[in-house]
N, C-alpha and C positions, 0 to 999 in steps of 0.2 A: 452525594452529588459529585460528579466528575469535574475536575478542574482543568483549565487550559494549561498547556505546557509553558513554563517560564524559563527553563534551563536552555541556554543557547545551544549547547551541544545536542540536547534532545531535539530541539527544533530543527537544527541542521540535519540530524539523522532522519527525521520524518521527511523533510523536503528532499533529501537525497534519495530516499527509498521511492517516493512517488515520482520524482523526476526520472529515475532509472526505470521504473515500471512503465511509464509513458514511452520512454525511448525504446525499450525492449519490445513493447507491444505494438507500437505504431510510429516507428521512426519516419516512415514515408507519409504520415498524416493522411492515411486512407480510411481511417475509422472515425468519422466525425463525432460519434457519440461516446467514444472512449474517454477522451480528455475530460468532459464534464463529469462523468461518473467517477473517474479517478480523483478529480478535484473535490468532489463531495466527500470521498473517503479521507483525503488530506485534511479537509476542514474538520471532520470528526476527530481525527487523530490529534490535531493541534489544539482543539478546543474541548475535547472530552477524553483525555488520555486515560487508557485503561478500561474503556467501555467494552465489555465482552461482546455485545451485539455487533459492534463495528469490527472487532477482530474476526468474528465468525463470518460476517458478510464479506470481509476482504479475503478471507481464505477461500470462500466459495467463488468469489470473483476471479481470483487468480487460477483456481481450478478450472473455471469455465474458459479462461483464456488458453489454458493448457489443452483442454478437450477440443477446443475449436482450432487447434494448431496455430494459434496466434503466438504462443510461447512454446519453445522447445521443452522437452522433459528436463533438460539440465537447467534451463532458466526457471522453470516451475519449482524445481527443488531448491534452487538458490534463493528465490523469493520466499519460499516457505521457511527456509532456515533464517532468513533475515526477519521475517515476521515473528518467529519464535524468539529471536534475540531481542526484538523490539518489545515484545510482551514482557520478557524478563527484565529488560532495562527500564520499563515503565513508560516508554514513549508510544506504545501502541496498545 
């Protein structure tokens, strides 16, 4: 069973990642369905850390934002690297 995050540093890292993703993808708040979807991923990361399914879905979600030109290639790479780091650190 996957456990919720308890480490304050890990919780801050999760929140920063998802806040940055929302800001990068929809700073003008023109995509009304984006925030609820990202918040679902945030909930999963905070409450079921290390769940492979969530990691894979989030990678696909970020890739979709890249393909739809919502994120630039540079942003997509940066978020991909942050996701890899999060997996290694145990907060994603």
